[in-house]
C-alpha positions as CSV (number, residue, x, y, z in Angstrom):
1,M,97.8,65.5,169.1
2,A,96.7,68.3,171.4
3,E,93.0,68.3,172.0
4,K,91.3,71.5,170.7
5,P,88.5,73.1,172.6
6,S,85.0,72.1,171.6
7,L,82.7,74.7,170.2
8,Q,80.4,76.1,172.8
9,V,77.6,76.5,170.3
10,D,74.5,74.3,170.2
11,H,73.5,75.0,166.6
12,P,73.4,71.9,164.5
13,V,75.3,73.4,161.6
14,A,78.2,74.4,163.9
15,K,78.2,70.9,165.5
16,Y,78.3,68.9,162.2
17,C,80.9,71.3,160.8
18,E,83.1,70.6,163.9
19,V,82.6,66.9,163.6
20,L,83.3,66.8,159.8
21,G,86.3,69.1,160.3
22,D,87.7,66.7,162.9
23,L,87.0,63.7,160.6
24,E,88.8,65.5,157.7
25,L,91.8,66.2,160.0
26,W,91.9,62.6,161.2
27,H,91.9,61.2,157.7
28,T,94.5,63.8,156.6
29,E,96.8,62.8,159.5
30,R,96.5,59.1,158.3
31,R,97.2,60.2,154.7
32,E,93.8,59.0,153.6
33,I,93.5,61.7,151.0
34,E,90.2,60.6,149.4
35,A,88.5,60.0,152.8
36,A,89.6,63.5,153.9
37,F,88.3,65.0,150.7
38,E,84.9,63.2,151.2
39,A,84.6,64.6,154.7
40,R,85.2,68.1,153.2
41,L,82.7,67.5,150.4
42,E,80.1,66.5,152.9
43,R,80.8,69.5,155.0
44,L,80.5,71.8,151.9
45,R,77.3,70.1,150.8
46,R,75.7,70.6,154.3
47,L,76.9,74.2,154.5
48,R,75.4,74.9,151.0
49,S,72.1,73.4,152.0
50,N,71.9,75.7,155.0
51,F,73.4,78.9,153.6
52,T,71.4,80.4,150.7
53,E,73.0,83.9,150.4
54,K,74.9,84.4,147.2
55,T,78.1,85.5,149.0
56,D,78.0,82.4,151.3
57,R,77.5,80.0,148.4
58,E,80.3,81.7,146.5
59,R,82.7,81.1,149.4
60,I,81.6,77.5,149.6
61,K,82.2,77.0,145.8
62,K,85.6,78.7,145.9
63,D,86.6,76.4,148.8
64,L,85.8,73.4,146.7
65,E,87.5,74.8,143.6
66,A,90.7,75.4,145.6
67,R,90.8,71.8,146.9
68,L,90.2,70.1,143.6
69,P,93.8,70.3,142.3
70,G,95.0,68.5,145.4
71,V,93.0,65.4,144.5
72,R,93.4,65.6,140.7
73,T,95.3,62.3,140.6
74,Y,92.7,60.4,142.7
75,P,89.4,58.9,141.4
76,W,87.5,61.0,144.1
77,W,88.3,64.1,142.0
78,S,85.5,63.1,139.7
79,L,83.0,63.3,142.6
80,G,84.4,66.7,143.5
81,M,83.9,67.9,139.9
82,A,80.3,66.5,139.9
83,T,79.6,68.3,143.2
84,L,81.1,71.5,141.7
85,A,78.9,71.1,138.6
86,E,75.8,70.7,140.9
87,F,76.8,73.9,142.7
88,V,77.1,75.8,139.5
89,K,73.8,74.3,138.1
90,E,72.0,75.5,141.3
91,E,73.2,79.1,140.8
92,D,70.2,81.3,139.9
93,T,72.0,83.6,137.5
94,P,71.0,83.9,133.8
95,T,74.6,83.3,132.7
96,T,74.9,79.9,134.4
97,S,75.9,77.4,131.8
98,F,78.6,74.9,131.0
99,E,80.5,76.7,128.4
100,P,84.2,75.9,128.1
101,G,86.3,77.8,130.6
102,R,83.3,78.4,132.9
103,L,84.8,76.1,135.5
104,P,88.4,75.0,136.0
105,M,89.0,71.8,134.0
106,M,85.4,71.7,132.8
107,G,83.8,72.4,129.4
108,R,82.3,69.2,128.2
109,L,82.9,66.7,131.0
110,L,82.3,63.0,131.3
111,I,82.7,61.8,134.8
112,R,83.0,58.1,135.6
113,V,82.7,57.1,139.2
114,R,83.4,53.4,139.7
115,S,83.1,51.3,142.8
116,E,83.4,47.5,143.3
117,E,79.6,47.0,143.3
118,S,78.5,49.4,140.6
119,A,79.6,51.9,138.0
120,A,77.9,55.2,137.3
121,S,78.5,57.8,134.8
122,I,77.4,61.4,134.7
123,S,77.6,63.2,131.4
124,L,77.4,67.0,131.5
125,S,77.2,68.6,128.2
126,R,75.9,71.8,126.6
C-alpha cells in the first residue's frame, strides 16, 4: 500500500479524522466490515460534536444513512441505527419525530445490541 501524505494541519479535528479514516481503511482492507463501520461511526460522532451548523450536520447524517445498507446483514447495523436515531433526536426542528418513513428502515424500532458480557436493548417508539 502506498503511503499517503499526512495532513499538514494541527487542528485536533483534522488529526482524529485522519487517524480514524486510516483505521477504517485498514479494517476495510482486512475485510473487517464491522470494525471499519465502527471507525466510521466514531468519526461521524466526533464530527457531529464539533460541527453544529445545520448543513454540516445534515452532511454527517447523510453519510451515515448511505453506509447503513452496506452493513444491514451485520449486528453492528443496529448500533448504526441507534446512532442515526440520536442524530435525528438532536435535530432542533419542530418536525423531528419518529413517524414511520421518517428514517430509512425506521418507524417503530427495537434495537438489540448483544455482546458476550452484556445485552442491551434500546426501544424507540412514538
